[in-house]
A tleap script that builds the chain and sets N, CA, C and O, in Angstrom:
source leaprc.protein.ff14SB
mol = sequence {
  NMET THR ARG GLU THR PHE LEU LEU VAL PHE
  VAL LEU GLY SER ALA ALA LEU ALA VAL TRP
  VAL VAL PHE CYS LEU PRO ARG LEU ALA PRO
  GLN SER LEU ARG ALA ALA GLY GLY HIE LEU
  VAL ALA ALA LEU ALA VAL GLY TYR ALA LEU
  ALA PRO ALA LEU ARG LEU VAL PRO GLY GLN
  PRO ALA LYS ILE SER VAL LEU VAL ALA LEU
  PHE ALA ILE ALA LEU PRO ALA ILE THR TYR
  MET LEU LEU ALA GLY LEU TRP LEU MET ARG
  PHE MET ALA GLY GLN CLEU
}
set mol.1.N position { -0.608 20.879 11.209 }
set mol.1.CA position { -1.007 20.079 10.075 }
set mol.1.C position { -2.350 19.428 10.412 }
set mol.1.O position { -2.513 18.807 11.462 }
set mol.2.N position { -3.289 19.584 9.511 }
set mol.2.CA position { -4.601 18.987 9.741 }
set mol.2.C position { -4.571 17.491 9.443 }
set mol.2.O position { -3.631 16.980 8.836 }
set mol.3.N position { -5.600 16.818 9.875 }
set mol.3.CA position { -5.700 15.371 9.655 }
set mol.3.C position { -5.747 15.049 8.159 }
set mol.3.O position { -5.126 14.086 7.709 }
set mol.4.N position { -6.483 15.855 7.394 }
set mol.4.CA position { -6.609 15.615 5.960 }
set mol.4.C position { -5.275 15.816 5.236 }
set mol.4.O position { -4.932 15.057 4.330 }
set mol.5.N position { -4.536 16.836 5.642 }
set mol.5.CA position { -3.231 17.086 5.038 }
set mol.5.C position { -2.275 15.939 5.349 }
set mol.5.O position { -1.537 15.479 4.477 }
set mol.6.N position { -2.296 15.483 6.599 }
set mol.6.CA position { -1.435 14.361 6.966 }
set mol.6.C position { -1.784 13.122 6.156 }
set mol.6.O position { -0.892 12.417 5.683 }
set mol.7.N position { -3.072 12.850 5.993 }
set mol.7.CA position { -3.497 11.675 5.227 }
set mol.7.C position { -3.039 11.769 3.777 }
set mol.7.O position { -2.585 10.780 3.201 }
set mol.8.N position { -3.155 12.953 3.186 }
set mol.8.CA position { -2.702 13.146 1.805 }
set mol.8.C position { -1.199 12.910 1.689 }
set mol.8.O position { -0.751 12.212 0.779 }
set mol.9.N position { -0.432 13.474 2.585 }
set mol.9.CA position { 1.026 13.303 2.550 }
set mol.9.C position { 1.398 11.844 2.817 }
set mol.9.O position { 2.340 11.325 2.217 }
set mol.10.N position { 0.670 11.185 3.707 }
set mol.10.CA position { 0.921 9.785 4.027 }
set mol.10.C position { 0.702 8.893 2.806 }
set mol.10.O position { 1.525 8.026 2.514 }
set mol.11.N position { -0.403 9.104 2.095 }
set mol.11.CA position { -0.694 8.290 0.909 }
set mol.11.C position { 0.274 8.626 -0.221 }
set mol.11.O position { 0.689 7.730 -0.957 }
set mol.12.N position { 0.640 9.890 -0.375 }
set mol.12.CA position { 1.634 10.247 -1.392 }
set mol.12.C position { 2.992 9.614 -1.075 }
set mol.12.O position { 3.711 9.205 -1.987 }
set mol.13.N position { 3.343 9.532 0.202 }
set mol.13.CA position { 4.574 8.849 0.591 }
set mol.13.C position { 4.511 7.360 0.270 }
set mol.13.O position { 5.496 6.777 -0.184 }
set mol.14.N position { 3.364 6.752 0.502 }
set mol.14.CA position { 3.187 5.343 0.147 }
set mol.14.C position { 3.309 5.143 -1.357 }
set mol.14.O position { 3.918 4.179 -1.819 }
set mol.15.N position { 2.722 6.068 -2.116 }
set mol.15.CA position { 2.811 5.981 -3.577 }
set mol.15.C position { 4.257 6.135 -4.041 }
set mol.15.O position { 4.691 5.444 -4.962 }
set mol.16.N position { 4.996 7.029 -3.414 }
set mol.16.CA position { 6.399 7.207 -3.775 }
set mol.16.C position { 7.201 5.932 -3.492 }
set mol.16.O position { 8.061 5.549 -4.286 }
set mol.17.N position { 6.920 5.282 -2.369 }
set mol.17.CA position { 7.592 4.016 -2.068 }
set mol.17.C position { 7.237 2.943 -3.089 }
set mol.17.O position { 8.103 2.178 -3.511 }
set mol.18.N position { 5.970 2.882 -3.488 }
set mol.18.CA position { 5.547 1.876 -4.470 }
set mol.18.C position { 6.213 2.123 -5.819 }
set mol.18.O position { 6.665 1.179 -6.467 }
set mol.19.N position { 6.279 3.372 -6.245 }
set mol.19.CA position { 6.936 3.699 -7.520 }
set mol.19.C position { 8.418 3.369 -7.442 }
set mol.19.O position { 8.997 2.883 -8.413 }
set mol.20.N position { 9.032 3.625 -6.303 }
set mol.20.CA position { 10.450 3.295 -6.137 }
set mol.20.C position { 10.674 1.794 -6.279 }
set mol.20.O position { 11.623 1.372 -6.939 }
set mol.21.N position { 9.816 0.986 -5.670 }
set mol.21.CA position { 9.961 -0.470 -5.771 }
set mol.21.C position { 9.785 -0.914 -7.223 }
set mol.21.O position { 10.525 -1.777 -7.695 }
set mol.22.N position { 8.821 -0.339 -7.932 }
set mol.22.CA position { 8.578 -0.728 -9.325 }
set mol.22.C position { 9.805 -0.456 -10.193 }
set mol.22.O position { 10.172 -1.288 -11.023 }
set mol.23.N position { 10.434 0.690 -10.009 }
set mol.23.CA position { 11.544 1.055 -10.883 }
set mol.23.C position { 12.900 0.537 -10.408 }
set mol.23.O position { 13.759 0.235 -11.236 }
set mol.24.N position { 13.110 0.430 -9.108 }
set mol.24.CA position { 14.421 0.008 -8.619 }
set mol.24.C position { 14.536 -1.490 -8.376 }
set mol.24.O position { 15.643 -2.028 -8.339 }
set mol.25.N position { 13.416 -2.163 -8.213 }
set mol.25.CA position { 13.436 -3.608 -7.984 }
set mol.25.C position { 12.504 -4.302 -8.975 }
set mol.25.O position { 11.511 -4.900 -8.562 }
set mol.26.N position { 12.801 -4.234 -10.264 }
set mol.26.CA position { 11.883 -4.812 -11.248 }
set mol.26.C position { 11.811 -6.334 -11.192 }
set mol.26.O position { 10.856 -6.914 -11.708 }
set mol.27.N position { 12.778 -6.990 -10.588 }
set mol.27.CA position { 12.745 -8.448 -10.513 }
set mol.27.C position { 11.656 -8.947 -9.560 }
set mol.27.O position { 11.310 -10.128 -9.584 }
set mol.28.N position { 11.116 -8.065 -8.729 }
set mol.28.CA position { 10.029 -8.454 -7.829 }
set mol.28.C position { 8.671 -8.474 -8.525 }
set mol.28.O position { 7.710 -9.036 -8.000 }
set mol.29.N position { 8.592 -7.867 -9.699 }
set mol.29.CA position { 7.317 -7.770 -10.418 }
set mol.29.C position { 6.866 -9.147 -10.892 }
set mol.29.O position { 7.697 -9.977 -11.262 }
set mol.30.N position { 5.568 -9.396 -10.884 }
set mol.30.CA position { 5.060 -10.678 -11.381 }
set mol.30.C position { 5.286 -10.810 -12.884 }
set mol.30.O position { 5.250 -9.823 -13.618 }
set mol.31.N position { 5.520 -12.047 -13.330 }
set mol.31.CA position { 5.831 -12.289 -14.735 }
set mol.31.C position { 4.638 -12.786 -15.541 }
set mol.31.O position { 4.734 -12.927 -16.761 }
set mol.32.N position { 3.516 -13.052 -14.880 }
set mol.32.CA position { 2.343 -13.545 -15.593 }
set mol.32.C position { 1.105 -12.796 -15.119 }
set mol.32.O position { 1.105 -12.159 -14.066 }
set mol.33.N position { 0.054 -12.890 -15.920 }
set mol.33.CA position { -1.204 -12.239 -15.565 }
set mol.33.C position { -1.800 -12.894 -14.325 }
set mol.33.O position { -2.407 -12.214 -13.497 }
set mol.34.N position { -1.636 -14.191 -14.191 }
set mol.34.CA position { -2.152 -14.900 -13.015 }
set mol.34.C position { -1.470 -14.400 -11.741 }
set mol.34.O position { -2.135 -14.179 -10.729 }
set mol.35.N position { -0.167 -14.224 -11.786 }
set mol.35.CA position { 0.560 -13.732 -10.610 }
set mol.35.C position { 0.177 -12.285 -10.299 }
set mol.35.O position { 0.004 -11.926 -9.134 }
set mol.36.N position { 0.045 -11.458 -11.331 }
set mol.36.CA position { -0.355 -10.066 -11.117 }
set mol.36.C position { -1.765 -9.993 -10.543 }
set mol.36.O position { -2.039 -9.185 -9.656 }
set mol.37.N position { -2.653 -10.834 -11.049 }
set mol.37.CA position { -4.008 -10.891 -10.505 }
set mol.37.C position { -4.028 -11.389 -9.078 }
set mol.37.O position { -4.822 -10.922 -8.261 }
set mol.38.N position { -3.154 -12.340 -8.774 }
set mol.38.CA position { -3.043 -12.834 -7.404 }
set mol.38.C position { -2.602 -11.748 -6.437 }
set mol.38.O position { -3.116 -11.648 -5.323 }
set mol.39.N position { -1.644 -10.935 -6.872 }
set mol.39.CA position { -1.213 -9.816 -6.039 }
set mol.39.C position { -2.346 -8.811 -5.854 }
set mol.39.O position { -2.501 -8.242 -4.774 }
set mol.40.N position { -3.130 -8.592 -6.894 }
set mol.40.CA position { -4.245 -7.659 -6.787 }
set mol.40.C position { -5.300 -8.177 -5.817 }
set mol.40.O position { -5.833 -7.412 -5.014 }
set mol.41.N position { -5.601 -9.461 -5.886 }
set mol.41.CA position { -6.567 -10.057 -4.953 }
set mol.41.C position { -6.032 -9.987 -3.522 }
set mol.41.O position { -6.778 -9.682 -2.592 }
set mol.42.N position { -4.746 -10.269 -3.349 }
set mol.42.CA position { -4.143 -10.181 -2.017 }
set mol.42.C position { -4.182 -8.744 -1.497 }
set mol.42.O position { -4.428 -8.521 -0.312 }
set mol.43.N position { -3.942 -7.772 -2.375 }
set mol.43.CA position { -3.996 -6.368 -1.970 }
set mol.43.C position { -5.412 -5.966 -1.566 }
set mol.43.O position { -5.592 -5.205 -0.615 }
set mol.44.N position { -6.409 -6.467 -2.275 }
set mol.44.CA position { -7.792 -6.182 -1.888 }
set mol.44.C position { -8.119 -6.800 -0.532 }
set mol.44.O position { -8.819 -6.188 0.275 }
set mol.45.N position { -7.622 -7.996 -0.279 }
set mol.45.CA position { -7.840 -8.629 1.027 }
set mol.45.C position { -7.158 -7.846 2.143 }
set mol.45.O position { -7.715 -7.685 3.229 }
set mol.46.N position { -5.959 -7.364 1.871 }
set mol.46.CA position { -5.251 -6.543 2.857 }
set mol.46.C position { -6.028 -5.261 3.129 }
set mol.46.O position { -6.171 -4.852 4.281 }
set mol.47.N position { -6.526 -4.630 2.084 }
set mol.47.CA position { -7.306 -3.411 2.257 }
set mol.47.C position { -8.599 -3.649 3.010 }
set mol.47.O position { -9.028 -2.812 3.804 }
set mol.48.N position { -9.216 -4.789 2.761 }
set mol.48.CA position { -10.449 -5.131 3.452 }
set mol.48.C position { -10.199 -5.359 4.942 }
set mol.48.O position { -11.037 -5.005 5.771 }
set mol.49.N position { -9.060 -5.945 5.285 }
set mol.49.CA position { -8.728 -6.220 6.682 }
set mol.49.C position { -8.101 -5.030 7.390 }
set mol.49.O position { -8.013 -5.023 8.617 }
set mol.50.N position { -7.669 -4.035 6.651 }
set mol.50.CA position { -6.949 -2.907 7.246 }
set mol.50.C position { -7.848 -2.035 8.111 }
set mol.50.O position { -7.446 -1.658 9.211 }
set mol.51.N position { -9.033 -1.706 7.660 }
set mol.51.CA position { -9.908 -0.799 8.406 }
set mol.51.C position { -10.269 -1.344 9.783 }
set mol.51.O position { -10.119 -0.620 10.767 }
set mol.52.N position { -10.736 -2.581 9.899 }
set mol.52.CA position { -11.028 -3.083 11.252 }
set mol.52.C position { -9.786 -3.186 12.133 }
set mol.52.O position { -9.864 -2.972 13.343 }
set mol.53.N position { -8.650 -3.509 11.537 }
set mol.53.CA position { -7.422 -3.627 12.327 }
set mol.53.C position { -7.012 -2.279 12.906 }
set mol.53.O position { -6.563 -2.211 14.051 }
set mol.54.N position { -7.159 -1.219 12.141 }
set mol.54.CA position { -6.771 0.100 12.643 }
set mol.54.C position { -7.774 0.639 13.656 }
set mol.54.O position { -7.409 1.465 14.493 }
set mol.55.N position { -9.015 0.198 13.601 }
set mol.55.CA position { -10.002 0.634 14.608 }
set mol.55.C position { -9.721 0.031 15.978 }
set mol.55.O position { -10.187 0.554 16.989 }
set mol.56.N position { -8.979 -1.044 16.023 }
set mol.56.CA position { -8.654 -1.687 17.289 }
set mol.56.C position { -7.541 -0.976 18.050 }
set mol.56.O position { -7.284 -1.285 19.214 }
set mol.57.N position { -6.882 -0.029 17.396 }
set mol.57.CA position { -5.757 0.670 18.020 }
set mol.57.C position { -6.299 1.718 18.985 }
set mol.57.O position { -7.027 2.620 18.571 }
set mol.58.N position { -5.953 1.610 20.265 }
set mol.58.CA position { -6.445 2.593 21.231 }
set mol.58.C position { -5.588 3.843 21.225 }
set mol.58.O position { -4.449 3.828 20.758 }
set mol.59.N position { -6.132 4.905 21.736 }
set mol.59.CA position { -5.329 6.097 21.950 }
set mol.59.C position { -5.757 7.295 21.143 }
set mol.59.O position { -6.599 7.210 20.249 }
set mol.60.N position { -5.167 8.386 21.478 }
set mol.60.CA position { -5.394 9.650 20.805 }
set mol.60.C position { -4.318 9.837 19.737 }
set mol.60.O position { -3.310 9.130 19.748 }
set mol.61.N position { -4.521 10.783 18.815 }
set mol.61.CA position { -3.519 10.966 17.750 }
set mol.61.C position { -2.105 11.248 18.239 }
set mol.61.O position { -1.145 11.002 17.509 }
set mol.62.N position { -1.957 11.754 19.447 }
set mol.62.CA position { -0.620 12.039 19.962 }
set mol.62.C position { 0.018 10.812 20.604 }
set mol.62.O position { 1.199 10.847 20.952 }
set mol.63.N position { -0.728 9.742 20.765 }
set mol.63.CA position { -0.207 8.551 21.430 }
set mol.63.C position { 0.702 7.756 20.496 }
set mol.63.O position { 0.541 7.789 19.276 }
set mol.64.N position { 1.641 7.055 21.077 }
set mol.64.CA position { 2.595 6.256 20.310 }
set mol.64.C position { 1.909 5.089 19.611 }
set mol.64.O position { 2.370 4.656 18.555 }
set mol.65.N position { 0.808 4.565 20.178 }
set mol.65.CA position { 0.134 3.421 19.559 }
set mol.65.C position { -0.431 3.775 18.194 }
set mol.65.O position { -0.443 2.935 17.294 }
set mol.66.N position { -0.894 4.998 18.027 }
set mol.66.CA position { -1.426 5.427 16.730 }
set mol.66.C position { -0.295 5.533 15.713 }
set mol.66.O position { -0.456 5.134 14.559 }
set mol.67.N position { 0.835 6.061 16.129 }
set mol.67.CA position { 1.974 6.179 15.210 }
set mol.67.C position { 2.505 4.801 14.816 }
set mol.67.O position { 2.873 4.583 13.661 }
set mol.68.N position { 2.545 3.880 15.765 }
set mol.68.CA position { 2.987 2.521 15.448 }
set mol.68.C position { 2.014 1.870 14.480 }
set mol.68.O position { 2.437 1.212 13.529 }
set mol.69.N position { 0.723 2.042 14.707 }
set mol.69.CA position { -0.281 1.464 13.801 }
set mol.69.C position { -0.160 2.063 12.405 }
set mol.69.O position { -0.284 1.347 11.412 }
set mol.70.N position { 0.079 3.359 12.322 }
set mol.70.CA position { 0.211 3.996 11.012 }
set mol.70.C position { 1.428 3.496 10.257 }
set mol.70.O position { 1.334 3.142 9.082 }
set mol.71.N position { 2.564 3.466 10.928 }
set mol.71.CA position { 3.798 3.158 10.213 }
set mol.71.C position { 4.153 1.672 10.192 }
set mol.71.O position { 4.982 1.261 9.380 }
set mol.72.N position { 3.557 0.861 11.053 }
set mol.72.CA position { 3.839 -0.576 11.040 }
set mol.72.C position { 2.750 -1.379 10.343 }
set mol.72.O position { 3.010 -2.480 9.858 }
set mol.73.N position { 1.533 -0.841 10.285 }
set mol.73.CA position { 0.432 -1.572 9.652 }
set mol.73.C position { -0.043 -0.867 8.386 }
set mol.73.O position { -0.081 -1.470 7.313 }
set mol.74.N position { -0.401 0.398 8.509 }
set mol.74.CA position { -1.023 1.108 7.385 }
set mol.74.C position { -0.040 1.407 6.254 }
set mol.74.O position { -0.381 1.220 5.086 }
set mol.75.N position { 1.154 1.860 6.569 }
set mol.75.CA position { 2.104 2.212 5.506 }
set mol.75.C position { 2.467 1.010 4.634 }
set mol.75.O position { 2.399 1.125 3.410 }
set mol.76.N position { 2.849 -0.138 5.202 }
set mol.76.CA position { 3.120 -1.283 4.328 }
set mol.76.C position { 1.896 -1.761 3.563 }
set mol.76.O position { 2.004 -2.169 2.407 }
set mol.77.N position { 0.731 -1.713 4.202 }
set mol.77.CA position { -0.487 -2.185 3.532 }
set mol.77.C position { -0.859 -1.290 2.354 }
set mol.77.O position { -1.159 -1.785 1.267 }
set mol.78.N position { -0.840 0.003 2.563 }
set mol.78.CA position { -1.188 0.930 1.475 }
set mol.78.C position { -0.139 0.866 0.374 }
set mol.78.O position { -0.478 0.916 -0.809 }
set mol.79.N position { 1.119 0.758 0.748 }
set mol.79.CA position { 2.178 0.646 -0.252 }
set mol.79.C position { 1.994 -0.617 -1.088 }
set mol.79.O position { 2.165 -0.578 -2.306 }
set mol.80.N position { 1.648 -1.736 -0.454 }
set mol.80.CA position { 1.436 -2.974 -1.195 }
set mol.80.C position { 0.230 -2.867 -2.123 }
set mol.80.O position { 0.269 -3.368 -3.247 }
set mol.81.N position { -0.837 -2.221 -1.665 }
set mol.81.CA position { -2.014 -2.054 -2.526 }
set mol.81.C position { -1.662 -1.239 -3.773 }
set mol.81.O position { -2.042 -1.599 -4.887 }
set mol.82.N position { -0.940 -0.150 -3.574 }
set mol.82.CA position { -0.532 0.667 -4.720 }
set mol.82.C position { 0.457 -0.090 -5.610 }
set mol.82.O position { 0.394 0.013 -6.835 }
set mol.83.N position { 1.351 -0.836 -5.008 }
set mol.83.CA position { 2.336 -1.607 -5.751 }
set mol.83.C position { 1.673 -2.680 -6.617 }
set mol.83.O position { 2.068 -2.881 -7.765 }
set mol.84.N position { 0.677 -3.362 -6.075 }
set mol.84.CA position { -0.033 -4.376 -6.855 }
set mol.84.C position { -0.729 -3.752 -8.058 }
set mol.84.O position { -0.731 -4.333 -9.143 }
set mol.85.N position { -1.313 -2.588 -7.878 }
set mol.85.CA position { -1.948 -1.891 -8.998 }
set mol.85.C position { -0.934 -1.458 -10.049 }
set mol.85.O position { -1.184 -1.577 -11.248 }
set mol.86.N position { 0.210 -0.957 -9.595 }
set mol.86.CA position { 1.257 -0.558 -10.541 }
set mol.86.C position { 1.802 -1.758 -11.303 }
set mol.86.O position { 2.039 -1.673 -12.508 }
set mol.87.N position { 2.002 -2.870 -10.611 }
set mol.87.CA position { 2.475 -4.080 -11.284 }
set mol.87.C position { 1.491 -4.540 -12.348 }
set mol.87.O position { 1.895 -4.910 -13.451 }
set mol.88.N position { 0.213 -4.518 -12.027 }
set mol.88.CA position { -0.795 -4.947 -12.994 }
set mol.88.C position { -0.822 -4.003 -14.199 }
set mol.88.O position { -0.886 -4.459 -15.341 }
set mol.89.N position { -0.774 -2.686 -13.950 }
set mol.89.CA position { -0.760 -1.737 -15.075 }
set mol.89.C position { 0.475 -1.902 -15.933 }
set mol.89.O position { 0.398 -1.840 -17.160 }
set mol.90.N position { 1.623 -2.114 -15.287 }
set mol.90.CA position { 2.875 -2.278 -16.033 }
set mol.90.C position { 2.842 -3.575 -16.851 }
set mol.90.O position { 3.312 -3.596 -17.989 }
set mol.91.N position { 2.297 -4.645 -16.288 }
set mol.91.CA position { 2.202 -5.904 -17.015 }
set mol.91.C position { 1.275 -5.743 -18.217 }
set mol.91.O position { 1.593 -6.201 -19.314 }
set mol.92.N position { 0.135 -5.098 -18.013 }
set mol.92.CA position { -0.820 -4.924 -19.122 }
set mol.92.C position { -0.239 -3.998 -20.198 }
set mol.92.O position { -0.495 -4.209 -21.383 }
set mol.93.N position { 0.519 -3.003 -19.820 }
set mol.93.CA position { 1.138 -2.123 -20.808 }
set mol.93.C position { 2.185 -2.883 -21.620 }
set mol.93.O position { 2.366 -2.615 -22.808 }
set mol.94.N position { 2.868 -3.824 -20.985 }
set mol.94.CA position { 3.850 -4.622 -21.701 }
set mol.94.C position { 3.222 -5.612 -22.664 }
set mol.94.O position { 3.889 -6.076 -23.589 }
set mol.95.N position { 1.960 -5.944 -22.469 }
set mol.95.CA position { 1.276 -6.882 -23.332 }
set mol.95.C position { 0.710 -6.230 -24.593 }
set mol.95.O position { 0.331 -6.926 -25.536 }
set mol.96.N position { 0.653 -4.908 -24.613 }
set mol.96.CA position { 0.075 -4.222 -25.775 }
set mol.96.C position { 0.999 -4.254 -26.971 }
set mol.96.O position { 0.660 -3.722 -28.028 }
savepdb mol mol.pdb
quit
């Protein structure tokens, strides 16, 4: 599996987790535009901090530190970013 293929599958897995949270746990969704916007701002901050944090991880792709960084830092962060976007879209669709 190439690096690009892994990245695509990784992001699609994050998207699947975000969609699952939206549909199976709707009580977690924000109830106001201010709360949805707050989640979006928080997701942007997480995304901004994610790149430097992952550059600090030493090792080669076969090392355990890279796998821990991917699944303990990147997966929750990317899932939250996608989830915040889905929440905002769902809230705006409900307002129409």
